[in-house]
Structure formats: C-alpha cells, structure tokens
N, C-alpha and C positions, 0 to 999 in steps of 0.2 A: 385436662389432667394428663400427666405423664409420669411413668415410673422409670427408674434407672438403676444402674449398677452401684450407685452410691447409697443404695438402700432407702432412698427418699422418693416422695411423690411431690411433684410441683403442680400447683394449680395456676392456670394462666387466665387472664382476664380478656375474654374475647371482645368485650365492649370497649376496651382501652388498648387497642393495637397489640394485644396478646402480651402485655407486660406481666411479669411474674407477680402473682397475687399472694401466695402463701406456700410454705413448705411443710409437708406432713412427714413426721418421723415416727416409726413404731416397728418397722421390720428390721430383722437382724441380718438380712441378706438381700440381694438384688430384687427389685420389684419388676415383674415381667408383665403384669396385666392390671389395668384399672377400668372400672365401668361405673357410670352413674345409673341410678335407678330410672326407669322410664317415667314419663309424665312430668312430675315436678322436680325430679333430680334431687330428692331429699336425702338420698343415701349414696355414698361412694363405697365401692368394694375394691380392695386391692389384693392381688395374689403375688406370692413371693417364693423365692428359692429357699426361704426358711420354713417351708411346708405349711404356712398359715395363710389365712384370708383375714384381713381386717376390715371391719365395717365401720365407716366414718359417718357422723351425723352432719350433713351439709347445712342443716338448718340451725345448728348450734356451733358455729365456728369450727366445723370439722373435728369435733371431739371424737375420740375413739369410743365406739359403742360396744364393740364385741370383737374378740379374736376367735376365729373358728379354727379348730385343730382336728386332724384326722388323716391327713395325707401322709404317706410314707416317703414321698419325694416332692420335688418342687411343684408349685402351682403355676401352670402355664397359661391359664385362662380363667376369667371370671365373667359371668353374664347374669342378667336378671330376666325373669319371665316377663313377657310383654304385658301381661294382664295382671 
C-alpha cells in the first residue's frame, strides 16, 4: 500500500507483479503514512495532512471503518502494536 499527494491510497498486488489492485479515497489532503495490522493484515490505517487517521477494513473490500480525529496538525506516522 502507498499514500500520495493526490490524497489517495493505492493497493498493490504483490502476488501479481505489483499491479495496481485498488484505489482508496477518503482523505482530503495528502496521505503520508499507511500501515497494515500485524498478523492477518485485517486492518489498514492511513494518516494524512488532513489531520485524520482512517481505519480501513481489509477483510471487507477496504470499506472505511472509522475516521479518527484529534490531531491539531498533519499525521506523519501510523503504527500498530505488535501484540
């Protein structure tokens, strides 16, 4: 998965020569950080210059699960606890 200044996240298929698989839209500014949950990768989190983190459901066609708000400036990093 990658984030970009076009406000989008692109999912790449590693099993198929990294062809573009899906594009996620939901942020209103550039996406600077993406991370899959450890283990089964069931959740993708994205952080953006729009001051939000979006949680995406990887098991359900990457539907938006929740938008987290609370930062007063851009979100530069997202991470999951390993356990």
